[in-house]
C-alpha positions as CSV (number, residue, x, y, z in Angstrom):
1,X,274.3,316.6,-47.9
2,X,273.6,315.9,-44.2
3,X,277.3,315.9,-43.5
4,X,277.4,319.6,-44.5
5,X,275.0,320.4,-41.8
6,X,276.6,318.3,-39.2
7,X,280.1,319.6,-39.7
8,X,279.4,323.2,-38.7
9,X,277.5,322.0,-35.6
10,X,280.4,319.8,-34.5
11,X,282.7,322.7,-35.0
12,X,280.5,325.0,-32.9
13,X,280.4,322.2,-30.2
14,X,284.1,321.9,-30.0
15,X,284.5,325.6,-30.0
16,X,282.1,326.0,-27.0
17,X,283.7,323.2,-25.0
18,X,287.2,324.7,-25.4
19,X,285.9,328.2,-24.6
20,X,284.8,326.9,-21.2
21,X,288.3,326.2,-20.1
22,X,290.1,328.7,-18.0
23,X,293.8,328.9,-16.8
24,X,294.7,330.6,-13.5
25,X,298.0,331.7,-12.0
26,X,298.5,333.0,-8.5
27,X,297.6,336.7,-8.3
28,X,300.2,339.5,-7.9
29,X,299.3,340.9,-4.4
30,X,300.8,344.3,-5.4
31,X,297.5,345.0,-7.2
32,X,295.2,343.4,-4.5
33,X,292.5,345.5,-2.9
34,X,291.1,345.4,0.6
35,X,287.4,344.9,0.3
36,X,286.1,345.5,3.8
37,X,287.5,347.5,6.8
38,X,289.3,345.9,9.7
39,X,287.3,345.6,12.8
40,X,288.0,348.2,15.6
41,X,289.3,347.0,18.9
42,X,286.0,347.9,20.5
43,X,284.1,345.7,17.9
44,X,286.5,342.8,18.6
45,X,286.0,343.1,22.4
46,X,282.2,343.2,22.0
47,X,282.1,340.2,19.7
48,X,284.5,338.3,22.0
49,X,282.0,338.6,24.8
50,X,279.1,337.3,22.6
51,X,281.0,334.6,20.7
52,X,282.7,333.2,23.8
53,X,279.8,333.3,26.1
54,X,277.8,331.1,23.9
55,X,277.1,328.0,26.1
56,X,276.5,325.8,23.0
57,X,280.3,326.3,22.1
58,X,281.3,325.4,25.6
59,X,279.3,322.2,25.6
60,X,280.6,321.2,22.2
61,X,284.2,321.9,23.3
62,X,284.8,324.7,20.8
63,X,286.3,327.2,23.2
64,X,290.0,326.9,22.0
65,X,290.0,330.5,20.8
66,X,288.1,331.8,23.8
67,X,290.8,330.9,26.5
68,X,292.5,334.2,25.8
69,X,291.4,337.4,24.2
70,X,294.6,337.5,22.1
71,X,293.8,334.1,20.6
72,X,290.2,335.2,19.6
73,X,291.7,338.6,18.3
74,X,294.2,336.7,16.1
75,X,291.3,334.6,14.6
76,X,288.8,337.5,14.0
77,X,291.0,340.6,13.3
78,X,290.9,340.0,9.5
79,X,289.7,341.8,6.4
80,X,288.7,340.4,3.0
81,X,291.0,341.2,0.2
82,X,290.7,340.3,-3.5
83,X,292.9,340.1,-6.5
84,X,292.8,342.9,-9.1
85,X,290.6,340.8,-11.4
86,X,288.4,339.6,-8.6
87,X,289.0,336.0,-9.3
88,X,290.8,335.3,-6.1
89,X,290.1,336.4,-2.5
90,X,291.2,335.7,1.0
91,X,291.0,337.0,4.6
92,X,294.1,338.6,5.8
93,X,295.2,339.5,9.3
94,X,294.8,343.3,9.9
95,X,298.1,343.1,11.9
96,X,299.8,342.6,8.6
97,X,300.6,346.0,7.1
98,X,299.2,346.5,3.6
99,X,302.7,347.3,2.2
100,X,304.1,343.9,3.5
101,X,301.1,342.1,2.1
102,X,301.6,343.7,-1.4
103,X,305.2,342.6,-1.4
104,X,304.5,338.9,-0.9
105,X,305.1,336.4,-3.7
106,X,303.3,333.1,-4.0
107,X,305.0,330.0,-2.6
108,X,302.8,327.4,-4.0
109,X,299.5,326.4,-5.5
110,X,297.1,323.5,-4.7
111,X,293.6,322.4,-5.8
112,X,291.2,321.1,-3.2
113,X,287.6,319.8,-3.3
114,X,285.0,321.0,-0.8
115,X,281.6,319.4,-1.5
116,X,280.7,320.4,-5.0
117,X,283.2,323.4,-5.0
118,X,286.7,323.2,-6.3
119,X,289.2,325.6,-4.7
120,X,292.4,326.8,-6.4
121,X,294.5,327.9,-3.5
122,X,297.6,330.2,-3.8
123,X,299.8,330.2,-0.7
124,X,302.0,333.1,0.3
125,X,304.3,333.6,3.4
126,X,302.8,334.6,6.8
127,X,300.0,332.1,6.4
128,X,298.3,334.3,3.7
129,X,296.3,332.4,1.1
130,X,294.0,333.5,-1.8
131,X,291.4,331.2,-3.2
132,X,289.4,330.9,-6.4
133,X,286.2,329.0,-6.1
134,X,284.4,327.2,-8.9
135,X,282.0,324.4,-9.6
136,X,284.2,323.0,-12.4
137,X,287.0,320.5,-12.1
138,X,290.6,322.1,-11.8
139,X,294.1,320.7,-11.8
140,X,297.5,322.2,-11.3
141,X,299.0,321.8,-14.8
142,X,302.7,320.9,-14.1
143,X,303.2,319.8,-10.5
144,X,306.9,319.4,-10.8
145,X,307.5,322.9,-12.4
146,X,305.2,324.4,-9.7
147,X,307.1,322.7,-6.9
148,X,310.4,324.0,-8.2
149,X,309.2,327.5,-9.0
150,X,306.0,328.9,-7.7
151,X,305.9,331.6,-10.5
152,X,305.4,328.7,-12.8
153,X,302.2,327.5,-11.1
154,X,299.1,327.3,-13.3
155,X,295.8,325.7,-12.7
156,X,293.4,324.7,-15.6
157,X,289.7,324.5,-14.9
158,X,287.5,322.8,-17.4
């Protein structure tokens, strides 16, 4: 009699655990959307003055990007983009034309831990990467297939 009550509960438990697993593949950038605008040259010059004149950075030796304005511009002239489904996002240089970005194909996938966050990172040419962040554990499913063909890269997050 008790077994009849336990069996449905076990079934629902297994169902709920399997429903939590998600599979991710690298997003198609042809459908990616730019979320915020690129900074203007005037904004970049203004923030360069503020960012690089901070004495705290100078004393900490964090002035590498302040030696030349072009280095600072390369670091800060970015806009946030996201995949069509919003699962992945990344900061992309505003010097890369949107048409070229949308034509890029993934070159690989990796999973990295940063504190309690797991990052599924998809790499593209020109230093572009799109990242999915989650608090659950993730793993690239078939490392060998992924290394041979980036289109076969899949990550499973449980």
